[in-house]
Structure formats: C-alpha cells, structure tokens
VEXDREN-2710 file (C-alpha; in Angstrom, 1 decimal):
% VEXDREN-2710
k/r/px/py/pz
1/MET/-1.0/22.6/13.9
2/ARG/-2.9/19.6/12.7
3/THR/-4.0/17.3/15.2
4/THR/-4.5/13.5/15.2
5/ALA/-7.8/12.0/14.7
6/MET/-9.8/11.4/17.7
7/SER/-10.4/8.0/19.0
8/HIS/-14.0/8.2/18.6
9/LEU/-13.5/8.9/14.9
10/ASN/-11.5/5.5/14.5
11/GLN/-14.4/3.4/15.7
12/PRO/-17.0/2.0/13.1
13/THR/-19.9/4.3/13.2
14/ASN/-23.2/3.9/11.4
15/LEU/-25.3/7.1/11.7
16/ALA/-29.0/7.3/11.0
17/ILE/-30.4/4.7/8.6
18/THR/-33.9/5.0/9.6
19/LYS/-36.5/7.8/10.3
20/THR/-36.8/8.0/14.0
21/SER/-37.8/11.8/14.3
22/LYS/-41.4/12.6/15.4
23/HIS/-41.2/16.1/14.0
24/GLN/-44.8/16.9/12.8
25/ASN/-43.5/19.0/9.7
26/TYR/-41.1/16.5/8.4
27/ASN/-42.0/17.1/5.0
28/SER/-41.0/20.7/5.2
29/LEU/-37.6/21.8/4.1
30/GLY/-36.5/22.8/7.6
31/GLY/-38.2/19.6/9.1
32/HIS/-36.3/17.6/6.7
33/LEU/-32.9/19.4/7.8
34/ALA/-33.9/18.9/11.2
35/GLN/-34.4/15.3/11.0
36/ARG/-31.3/14.8/9.0
37/LEU/-29.2/16.5/11.8
38/VAL/-30.8/14.1/14.3
39/GLN/-30.1/11.1/12.0
40/ILE/-26.5/11.9/12.0
41/GLY/-26.3/12.0/15.7
42/VAL/-26.4/15.9/16.3
43/SER/-28.5/16.6/19.4
44/ASP/-27.1/20.0/19.8
45/VAL/-27.1/23.1/17.3
46/PHE/-25.3/26.3/18.1
47/SER/-26.7/29.6/16.4
48/VAL/-27.1/33.0/16.3
49/PRO/-30.6/34.2/15.4
50/GLY/-31.2/36.8/12.3
51/ASP/-33.9/37.6/10.0
52/PHE/-32.6/35.4/7.3
53/ASN/-32.6/32.5/9.5
54/LEU/-35.5/32.7/12.0
55/VAL/-38.1/30.6/10.2
56/LEU/-35.4/27.8/9.8
57/LEU/-34.5/28.3/13.4
58/ASP/-38.3/27.5/14.4
59/ASP/-38.2/24.3/12.7
60/LEU/-35.1/23.3/14.6
61/VAL/-36.7/24.3/17.9
62/ALA/-39.7/22.1/17.0
63/GLU/-37.6/19.3/16.7
64/PRO/-37.9/17.5/20.1
65/GLN/-34.5/15.8/19.5
66/LEU/-32.5/18.7/18.9
67/ASN/-31.6/21.3/21.4
68/LEU/-30.9/24.8/19.9
69/ILE/-28.0/26.7/21.8
70/GLY/-28.1/30.4/21.3
71/CYS/-24.6/32.1/21.1
72/CYS/-23.4/35.6/21.6
73/ASN/-21.6/35.8/18.2
74/GLU/-21.2/33.5/15.2
75/LEU/-17.2/32.9/15.9
76/ASN/-18.5/31.5/19.3
77/ALA/-21.1/29.5/17.5
78/GLY/-18.6/28.0/15.1
79/TYR/-16.0/27.0/17.6
80/ALA/-18.7/25.5/19.9
81/ALA/-19.7/23.2/16.9
82/ASP/-15.9/22.6/16.3
83/GLY/-15.7/21.3/19.9
84/TYR/-19.0/19.1/19.4
85/ALA/-17.7/17.4/16.4
86/ARG/-14.5/16.7/18.3
87/SER/-16.5/15.0/21.1
88/CYS/-19.4/13.7/19.4
89/GLY/-18.2/13.0/15.6
90/VAL/-20.1/15.8/13.9
91/GLY/-21.1/19.5/14.9
92/ALA/-23.5/22.1/13.4
93/CYS/-24.1/25.8/13.4
94/VAL/-26.6/28.2/12.1
95/VAL/-26.0/32.0/11.2
96/ALA/-27.4/34.6/8.8
97/PHE/-26.2/35.6/5.4
98/THR/-23.1/37.4/4.9
99/VAL/-23.0/39.3/8.2
100/GLY/-23.1/36.1/10.1
101/GLY/-21.5/33.9/7.5
102/LEU/-18.3/35.9/7.2
103/SER/-18.0/35.9/11.3
104/VAL/-18.1/32.4/11.5
105/MET/-15.4/31.8/8.7
106/ASN/-12.3/31.6/11.3
107/ALA/-13.9/28.8/13.1
108/ILE/-14.9/26.8/9.9
109/ALA/-11.5/27.3/8.5
110/GLY/-9.9/25.9/11.7
111/ALA/-12.4/22.8/11.3
112/TYR/-11.3/22.2/7.9
113/SER/-7.8/22.3/8.9
114/GLU/-8.3/19.6/11.6
115/ASP/-10.7/17.3/9.7
116/LEU/-13.7/18.0/11.5
117/PRO/-17.2/17.5/9.8
118/VAL/-19.0/20.6/10.6
119/ILE/-22.4/21.4/9.0
120/CYS/-22.5/25.3/8.6
121/ILE/-25.9/26.3/7.9
122/VAL/-26.7/29.9/6.7
123/GLY/-30.1/31.5/6.4
124/GLY/-29.9/33.0/2.9
125/PRO/-31.9/35.8/0.9
126/ASN/-35.2/35.2/-0.4
127/SER/-35.1/33.1/-3.3
128/ASN/-37.2/35.8/-5.3
129/ASP/-34.1/38.2/-4.8
130/TYR/-31.8/36.1/-6.6
131/GLY/-31.0/37.5/-10.1
132/SER/-32.4/40.8/-9.0
133/ASN/-29.3/42.9/-9.9
134/ASN/-30.2/46.1/-8.8
135/ARG/-31.3/44.8/-5.5
136/ILE/-29.0/45.3/-2.5
137/LEU/-30.0/43.5/0.9
138/HIS/-29.1/44.8/4.4
139/HIS/-26.4/42.9/6.1
140/SER/-24.7/42.3/2.9
141/ILE/-21.5/43.8/1.5
142/GLY/-23.3/46.3/-0.6
143/LEU/-23.3/44.6/-4.0
144/ALA/-26.3/42.9/-5.9
145/ASP/-24.1/39.8/-6.4
146/PHE/-25.0/37.5/-3.5
147/SER/-22.2/34.9/-4.3
148/GLN/-19.5/36.8/-2.3
149/GLU/-20.1/34.6/0.8
150/LEU/-20.3/31.3/-1.3
151/LYS/-16.9/32.2/-2.9
152/CYS/-15.1/32.6/0.6
153/PHE/-16.6/29.3/1.7
154/GLN/-15.3/27.6/-1.3
155/GLN/-11.8/27.8/0.2
156/ILE/-12.7/26.3/3.6
157/THR/-15.5/23.7/2.9
158/CYS/-15.5/20.4/1.0
159/GLN/-19.0/21.3/-0.4
160/GLN/-21.0/24.3/-0.7
161/VAL/-24.9/24.2/-1.7
162/VAL/-27.2/27.2/-2.2
163/VAL/-30.7/26.0/-1.8
164/ASN/-33.0/28.6/-3.5
165/HIS/-35.5/26.0/-5.2
166/LEU/-37.6/23.3/-3.5
167/ASP/-37.1/20.7/-6.5
168/ASN/-33.7/20.0/-5.6
169/ALA/-33.3/20.8/-2.1
170/GLN/-33.5/17.5/-0.6
171/GLU/-30.5/16.1/-3.0
172/GLN/-28.3/19.2/-2.0
173/ILE/-29.0/19.0/1.7
174/ASP/-28.4/15.2/1.9
175/GLY/-25.3/15.5/-0.5
176/ALA/-23.8/18.2/1.3
177/ILE/-24.3/16.3/4.7
178/ALA/-23.1/13.1/3.3
179/ALA/-19.7/14.9/2.0
180/ALA/-19.0/16.4/5.3
181/LEU/-19.2/12.7/6.7
182/GLU/-17.3/11.2/4.0
183/HIS/-14.5/13.5/3.8
184/SER/-14.5/14.7/7.4
185/LYS/-14.5/18.3/6.3
186/PRO/-17.0/21.3/7.0
187/VAL/-19.6/21.9/4.3
188/TYR/-21.7/24.9/3.8
189/ILE/-25.4/25.0/3.2
190/SER/-27.1/28.3/2.3
191/ILE/-31.0/28.1/2.5
192/SER/-33.1/30.9/1.2
193/CYS/-35.2/32.3/4.1
194/ASN/-38.6/31.9/2.6
195/LEU/-38.2/28.1/1.9
196/PRO/-38.0/26.3/5.2
197/GLY/-41.4/26.4/5.8
198/LEU/-42.5/24.9/2.4
199/SER/-43.2/21.2/1.7
200/HIS/-42.1/19.0/-1.2
201/PRO/-42.7/15.4/-1.9
202/SER/-38.9/14.7/-2.1
203/PHE/-38.5/15.4/1.9
204/LEU/-40.4/12.1/2.3
205/ARG/-37.4/10.0/0.8
206/ASN/-35.3/7.9/2.6
207/PRO/-32.0/9.3/3.8
208/LEU/-28.8/8.5/2.2
209/PRO/-26.7/6.0/4.1
210/PHE/-25.0/8.7/6.3
211/SER/-21.8/7.2/8.2
212/LEU/-18.5/8.5/9.5
213/PRO/-15.5/6.7/7.8
214/VAL/-14.2/4.0/9.7
END
C-alpha cells in the first residue's frame, strides 16, 4: 500500500549548497561522493562490504561527518536506508556488484513504491573489465555482459548511472543524487572498484543545488 508523504518532506528544505566537509581527499571520486552525501543531509550510510566496494568504503569511513553502519546482509542495509529516508529525508546504502545489488532490490523497489529518495551505491567491476567479452567475474551471474544488474534496477529507480570513467563521474554522481531528491525516488549509482581513490579536477566544482521538493 502506498503511504502518504511524511510531514518532514512537506516542509521547505534546502540541503547543501556550500562545501562544509573537511575530507582530506575531497577531490578523489570516493571523497567527492562522501562530501555530496554529507551535503544532502546524510550522516549514516548502511553497507555490506565486499571486494568491489572496499576502497569506496574506506573513503566513506574517512569522512568525519559520515557514520558507516555495517549490516549483516544487503536487504537489511536497503531497508535501513528506507527507514532513514522516512526519518531524515534521504537515505543511502552501499553494496557490491550483482551478488549485493540483486539482494538489495526488494528494499529499493519498496522505496520506489513509497516515493523515498534512497541512494543505492554499488561497487562495480574494474573499469578495465568492461568490454572484455570473454571475461567472467566472480559474484556475477556467469555472463560476460555486466549490464544484467543495471537492467534490473532500471525498473525500480528513477535514474541509473554506471561510473567507469573519471571524465564524467562528477556529472553522473551529482545528476543522480539531484534526480533522487527532485523525484523523491531511489537512484542507482554503480562505481568501478578501481576509481574511488583517483582524483579529477571536476571534483572541485561546486555542487548542484540539491534540495528536497517543497
């Protein structure tokens, strides 16, 4: 059953226009994402570690204004992010490619039906593995096509981005977060596991004018 909007979402809320984070790697991809989460009002991120997201999680842990909460499974992480969004306006969870992404889908689908902005972040394959048609990765469904998870999330999120190049990573991440807040729906952000620690000049740009709808 679809619930009515919570009262806290009915109040004018302007989230994060200025840079307040003191993250030492603010111009790395992982630091950029950590800063953006802080700027939209997220202080708790629910996660299940895996080898595809470990470097990214290190960046989130290093952000002093974020509290990384480990969960026993991905479904719990997703529902915790759902509850956090109900209470605080927007939630976030971090899981690993396919084995974690498919596990969290029930919670993300529920958030979609309830109009809850949940940022679902997935640690994805190494960017060098994309396009290697004969490469089958562990914890996948056994196909060289890495788009299976993305195709599933297209049905239950308002925007999906696969970040496997630094050049447009800032635009992809910021655009997805803005879409979640604008439409009050979950979004899917997949980030290649070899990119979070890398820097790019675009990560120094001012944030988009993130805000929750009035």
